[in-house]
C-alpha positions as CSV (number, residue, x, y, z in Angstrom):
1,M,16.1,-5.3,22.1
2,I,14.1,-7.4,19.4
3,G,16.5,-7.4,16.5
4,F,14.4,-9.0,14.0
5,L,11.3,-11.2,13.6
6,R,10.6,-14.3,11.4
7,G,7.0,-15.4,11.1
8,K,4.0,-15.7,8.9
9,L,2.4,-12.5,7.3
10,V,-1.1,-12.3,8.5
11,Y,-2.1,-8.3,8.1
12,K,-1.0,-5.7,6.4
13,A,-2.6,-2.1,5.8
14,P,-0.1,0.3,5.4
15,P,1.5,1.5,8.0
16,Y,0.4,-1.5,10.0
17,L,1.2,-5.1,9.5
18,M,1.2,-8.2,11.7
19,L,3.4,-11.5,12.1
20,D,2.5,-14.6,13.5
21,V,5.4,-15.7,15.2
22,N,4.9,-19.2,17.0
23,G,1.1,-18.1,17.8
24,V,2.2,-14.5,19.1
25,G,1.0,-11.6,16.9
26,Y,3.4,-9.0,16.7
27,E,2.2,-5.3,15.6
28,L,4.5,-3.4,13.6
29,E,4.5,-0.2,11.8
30,A,6.5,0.1,8.5
31,P,7.6,2.5,5.7
32,M,5.9,2.1,2.3
33,T,9.6,0.6,1.1
34,T,8.8,-2.3,3.3
35,F,5.2,-2.8,2.0
36,Y,6.3,-2.8,-1.7
37,D,8.3,-5.7,-0.8
38,L,6.0,-8.0,1.3
39,P,4.6,-11.1,-0.1
40,A,1.2,-12.7,-0.2
41,L,-0.7,-13.2,3.2
42,N,0.3,-16.4,5.2
43,T,3.6,-16.1,3.8
44,E,6.8,-16.6,6.5
45,I,8.8,-13.6,6.2
46,K,11.9,-11.9,8.1
47,L,11.8,-8.3,9.4
48,H,14.5,-6.3,10.9
49,T,13.0,-4.4,13.9
50,H,13.9,-1.4,15.8
51,L,11.6,-1.1,19.5
52,V,10.8,2.4,20.8
53,V,9.8,2.6,24.4
54,R,7.7,5.3,25.6
55,E,5.8,6.1,28.6
56,D,2.3,5.1,27.4
57,A,3.5,2.5,24.6
58,H,6.0,0.0,23.2
59,I,6.2,0.6,19.4
60,L,8.0,-2.1,17.3
61,F,8.8,-0.8,13.6
62,G,9.5,-3.3,10.9
63,F,11.9,-3.1,7.7
64,S,12.8,-5.5,4.7
65,A,16.5,-4.5,4.8
66,E,18.8,-3.9,7.7
67,A,20.3,-0.8,5.6
68,E,16.9,0.2,5.7
69,R,16.4,0.4,9.6
70,S,20.0,1.6,10.0
71,L,18.9,4.8,7.9
72,F,15.9,4.9,9.9
73,R,18.0,4.9,13.4
74,T,20.0,7.6,11.8
75,L,17.2,9.9,11.1
76,I,15.6,9.5,14.5
77,K,19.2,11.1,15.9
78,V,18.2,14.2,14.2
79,N,16.9,16.8,16.4
80,G,12.9,17.2,16.0
81,V,12.6,14.0,14.1
82,G,10.8,11.3,15.8
83,P,9.9,7.6,14.6
84,K,6.8,8.8,12.7
85,L,8.7,11.6,10.8
86,A,11.3,8.9,10.0
87,L,8.9,6.8,8.5
88,T,7.2,9.3,6.6
89,I,10.6,10.4,5.1
90,L,11.4,7.0,4.2
91,S,8.1,6.3,2.4
92,G,8.2,9.8,0.5
93,Q,11.6,9.4,-0.9
94,S,14.0,6.8,-2.3
95,A,17.7,6.6,-0.5
96,E,19.2,8.1,-3.4
97,E,16.7,10.9,-3.4
98,F,17.1,11.4,0.0
99,H,20.9,11.5,-0.3
100,R,20.7,14.0,-3.2
101,C,18.6,16.4,-1.0
102,I,21.2,16.4,1.5
103,I,24.3,16.7,-1.0
104,D,22.5,19.3,-3.3
105,N,21.2,21.3,-0.1
106,D,17.6,21.0,-1.5
107,T,15.5,22.0,1.3
108,Q,12.6,22.4,-1.3
109,A,12.3,18.8,-1.8
110,L,12.5,17.9,1.7
111,V,9.6,20.3,2.6
112,R,7.1,18.7,0.3
113,L,7.1,15.7,2.7
114,P,4.2,16.0,5.3
115,G,5.7,17.3,8.6
116,V,9.0,18.6,7.2
117,G,9.2,22.4,7.6
118,K,12.1,24.7,6.4
119,K,13.5,24.5,9.7
120,T,13.5,20.7,10.0
121,A,14.8,20.5,6.3
122,E,17.6,22.6,7.1
123,R,18.5,20.6,10.1
124,L,18.2,17.2,8.3
125,I,20.7,18.6,5.7
126,I,23.2,19.9,8.5
127,E,23.0,16.9,10.8
128,M,22.7,14.3,7.9
129,R,25.5,15.3,5.9
130,D,28.1,14.2,8.8
131,R,26.2,11.0,8.7
132,L,26.3,10.4,4.9
133,P,29.4,8.2,4.7
134,E,28.4,5.7,7.1
135,L,25.1,5.5,5.2
136,T,26.5,5.0,1.8
137,S,29.0,2.6,3.0
138,S,26.4,0.3,4.6
139,E,24.8,-2.2,2.3
140,A,22.8,-1.2,-0.8
141,V,19.2,-0.1,-0.5
142,Q,16.9,1.2,-3.1
143,L,13.8,2.9,-1.3
144,D,10.9,3.8,-3.6
145,K,9.9,6.6,-1.1
146,A,6.3,5.3,6.2
147,G,-1.3,1.3,17.3
148,V,-4.9,-0.3,16.5
149,V,-5.5,-2.6,13.4
150,I,-7.6,-1.0,11.0
151,P,-9.8,-3.7,9.3
152,S,-8.7,-4.4,5.6
153,M,-12.0,-5.1,3.6
154,T,-12.3,-1.5,1.8
155,H,-11.6,-0.4,-1.5
156,P,-7.7,0.1,-2.4
157,K,-7.9,3.6,-2.9
158,Q,-9.6,4.1,0.5
159,E,-6.9,1.9,2.0
160,A,-4.6,4.1,0.4
161,I,-6.0,7.4,1.5
162,S,-6.0,5.9,5.1
163,A,-2.3,5.3,4.8
164,L,-1.1,8.6,3.6
165,C,-3.2,10.2,6.4
166,S,-1.4,8.0,8.7
167,L,1.8,9.1,7.1
168,G,0.7,12.9,8.0
169,Y,-1.1,13.9,4.8
170,K,-4.2,15.8,5.4
171,P,-7.3,13.8,4.3
172,Q,-8.1,16.4,1.6
173,D,-4.7,16.3,0.2
174,A,-4.6,12.3,0.4
175,S,-7.6,12.0,-1.8
176,K,-6.4,14.5,-4.0
177,M,-3.5,12.3,-4.3
178,V,-5.2,9.4,-5.4
179,Q,-8.4,10.4,-7.0
180,N,-7.0,10.5,-10.7
181,I,-4.8,7.2,-10.4
182,N,-6.2,4.3,-12.3
183,A,-7.0,1.9,-9.6
184,E,-7.9,-1.2,-11.8
185,D,-5.8,-4.4,-11.0
186,K,-3.8,-2.4,-8.6
187,T,-3.1,-3.1,-4.9
188,C,-3.2,-0.4,-2.0
189,E,0.8,-0.5,-1.9
190,D,0.8,0.3,-5.9
191,I,-1.6,3.2,-5.5
192,I,0.3,4.6,-2.7
193,R,3.5,4.6,-4.6
194,L,1.8,6.5,-7.6
195,A,0.4,9.0,-5.1
196,L,3.7,9.8,-3.5
197,Q,5.9,9.5,-6.9
198,G,3.3,12.4,-8.2
199,A,3.5,14.5,-4.9
200,V,7.3,15.0,-5.3
201,K,7.4,16.2,-8.7
């Protein structure tokens, strides 16, 4: 099991990023919480990782904080929640918002996330409630919310739409989410953050 990677950030286009670790490029998928914390390219960083082994692929997920990875690992233990949906949940709600949903039985807030239907929301509330003490006792985290590398030479709004689609939103919905956002002086990550905040209101 790969516990963490330390290397140079050479590529980032949500939800994908790449680290150069001693000349070896590691492709990872990460939630938007991690992208919000990423420094400029060619900067050395450390990411906590979780490896998912499937018959057709080995997928490495990266997280800026240990507690973020812990929440991800807890989510994928819930019946019907895979790694992709766990990334979407982490990207779409903050840890505090997620905990509030669980405590308040707020299925309506959860079903606003792509891929989370009513049954999945109810299952999350039932199964995660028992695990909340272990999550809240871990180190404090503040989450602002998620393959083939896609070139990043497009407009930040287009990158944001592509990232939202990767998180499970339909293309037309992703376009609507970003169309009214003023992209001037904003990065792709800034636009995604604003789009996700608008989606859960």
